[in-house]
C-alpha positions in Angstrom: 29.8 57.8 7.9 29.1 58.7 4.3 26.3 57.1 2.3 28.9 55.5 0.0 30.7 53.7 2.9 27.4 52.5 4.4 26.4 51.1 1.0 29.8 49.4 0.7 29.5 47.8 4.1 26.0 46.6 3.4 27.2 45.0 0.1 30.1 43.3 1.9 27.7 42.0 4.6 25.4 40.5 2.0 28.3 38.9 0.2 29.6 37.4 3.4 26.2 36.0 4.2 26.0 34.5 0.7 29.4 32.9 1.0 28.4 31.5 4.5 25.1 30.1 3.2 26.9 28.6 0.2 29.4 26.8 2.5 26.7 25.5 4.7 24.8 24.2 1.7 27.9 22.5 0.3 28.7 20.9 3.7 25.1 19.6 3.9 25.3 18.2 0.4 28.6 16.4 1.1 27.2 15.0 4.3 24.1 13.7 2.6 26.3 12.2 -0.2 28.4 10.4 2.4 25.3 8.8 4.0 23.8 7.9 0.6 27.1 6.6 -0.9 26.9 3.1 0.8 23.3 2.2 -0.2 23.9 3.7 -3.7 27.1 1.7 -4.0 25.3 -1.5 -2.9 22.5 -0.8 -5.4 25.1 -0.2 -8.2 26.8 -3.5 -7.3 23.5 -5.4 -7.3 22.5 -4.0 -10.7 25.8 -4.4 -12.5 27.4 -7.4 -10.6 30.4 -5.2 -9.9 32.8 -6.7 -7.4 31.2 -10.1 -7.8 27.9 -9.1 -6.3 25.2 -11.6 -7.2 21.7 -10.7 -8.5 18.4 -11.2 -6.6 15.5 -12.3 -8.8 12.0 -13.7 -8.2 11.5 -15.8 -11.3 13.2 -18.9 -12.6 15.0 -19.0 -15.9 12.8 -20.0 -18.8 15.9 -21.2 -20.8 18.2 -24.1 -20.0 21.2 -24.7 -22.1 22.9 -28.0 -22.8 26.2 -26.6 -21.5 27.1 -27.3 -17.9 29.0 -25.2 -15.4 30.5 -26.0 -12.0 29.7 -23.9 -8.9 31.9 -24.2 -5.9 30.9 -23.0 -2.4 33.0 -21.2 0.2 32.2 -20.3 3.8 33.9 -17.8 6.2 33.4 -16.3 9.6 34.7 -12.8 10.5 34.5 -10.3 13.4 34.7 -12.9 16.1 31.3 -14.4 15.4 31.4 -17.7 17.4 29.7 -19.9 14.9 30.6 -23.0 12.9 29.7 -22.3 9.2 30.2 -24.5 6.2 28.5 -25.6 2.9 26.8 -29.0 2.9 28.2 -29.6 -0.6 31.5 -28.2 -1.8 30.6 -28.2 -5.5 27.8 -28.9 -7.8 27.6 -29.2 -11.6 24.4 -28.0 -13.4 23.3 -26.8 -16.7 23.4 -23.1 -17.4 19.9 -21.7 -16.7 18.9 -24.7 -14.5 17.7 -23.9 -11.1 19.5 -25.6 -8.2 19.2 -25.7 -4.4 22.1 -26.1 -2.1 22.5 -25.6 1.6 24.9 -24.2 4.1 25.0 -25.1 7.8 25.6 -22.8 10.8 25.7 -23.7 14.5 26.2 -21.7 17.6 28.1 -23.7 20.3 28.1 -20.9 22.8 25.7 -20.3 25.7 24.4 -17.0 24.5 22.2 -16.2 21.5 24.1 -14.5 18.7 23.1 -12.9 15.4 24.9 -12.5 12.2 24.6 -11.0 8.7 26.1 -12.7 5.6 27.9 -10.9 2.9 28.4 -12.6 -0.4 30.2 -12.5 -3.8 31.2 -14.7 -6.7 34.4 -15.2 -8.6 35.3 -14.4 -11.2 33.8 -11.0 -10.3 32.3 -10.5 -13.8 30.1 -13.5 -13.3 28.2 -11.7 -10.5 26.0 -10.1 -13.1 24.8 -13.5 -14.3 24.5 -15.4 -10.9 20.9 -15.1 -9.9 19.6 -16.0 -6.4 15.9 -16.7 -5.9 16.2 -17.7 -2.2 19.1 -17.1 0.2 19.7 -16.8 3.9 21.8 -13.7 3.1 18.6 -11.7 2.4 17.9 -11.4 6.1 19.7 -11.4 9.5 20.2 -14.8 11.2 19.9 -15.4 14.9 21.1 -18.7 16.5 20.1 -19.7 20.1 22.6 -21.4 22.3 23.5 -24.8 20.9 21.2 -24.2 17.9 22.1 -25.5 14.4 20.4 -24.2 11.2 20.2 -25.5 7.6 20.2 -22.5 5.3 19.2 -23.1 1.7 20.3 -21.1 -1.4 18.2 -21.4 -4.6 20.0 -20.0 -7.7 20.6 -20.3 -11.4 23.3 -19.0 -13.8 21.8 -16.7 -16.5 22.1 -18.2 -20.0 23.2 -14.7 -21.2 26.6 -15.5 -19.7 27.6 -17.4 -22.8 27.1 -14.2 -24.9 29.7 -12.3 -22.7 33.0 -12.4 -24.5 34.9 -12.2 -21.2 33.0 -15.2 -19.8 32.2 -17.3 -22.7 34.8 -20.0 -21.8 34.1 -20.0 -18.1 33.7 -23.4 -16.5 33.7 -22.8 -12.8 32.1 -20.1 -10.5 32.8 -19.8 -6.8 30.0 -18.5 -4.5 31.5 -17.2 -1.2 29.7 -16.1 2.0 31.2 -14.4 5.0 29.2 -14.1 8.2 29.7 -11.0 10.4 28.3 -10.5 13.9 25.6 -7.9 14.4 27.0 -5.3 16.9 24.2 -5.4 19.3 24.3 -9.2 19.5 28.0 -9.9 19.9 28.6 -12.7 22.5 30.1 -12.0 25.9 33.8 -12.8 26.3 33.0 -15.1 29.2 30.7 -17.3 27.1 31.7 -20.9 26.5 30.5 -23.7 24.2 27.6 -25.7 25.4 28.2 -29.1 26.7 27.4 -32.4 25.0 24.0 -32.8 26.7 22.9 -29.3 25.8 24.0 -29.7 22.2 21.6 -32.6 21.8 18.7 -30.2 22.2 19.7 -28.1 19.2 17.2 -27.6 16.4 17.6 -27.9 12.7 15.6 -25.8 10.3 15.1 -25.5 6.6 15.3 -28.2 3.9 
């Protein structure tokens, strides 16, 4: 084999290795992007309020306006979670910037402990950027023992900056909605059944 052919084969071999390494790098980058896309999307929603995602804050509003706004509360269960879940109050009226506390109630009538995670959003969706929660049961997972009931508070305020948003300046009502989903490792057994009346009297109530 001539020196020219050997050099050509060596060049092609290097080119093939370069292409192969490039493909592997691209595949790895796409795989990493797929794993990162969910938390990045959630972070984007929390920062911008996109999709009705509410904001989490640690400080109360230092401005309270004379204008009032109504906040309605919605509760849902999905994924076969065997709970009863509802808001204590269906609606409250408060001043914009005023901090309010409301509660939801959840109970597990079955004979096995179950755990759930609450997702949340507000409508209209643009209001999510101005709906600030200081305390919420949705920040952590929730586990209910057989027959247990739990009072779950939500502490929130509506940011006064909402009145400066041209798309929301005339808004009068915001709906806060929660949906509880079961945690996969804690889904109840199909044979489980509600606890009887005597067992239900031993349920505990938490919160305030």
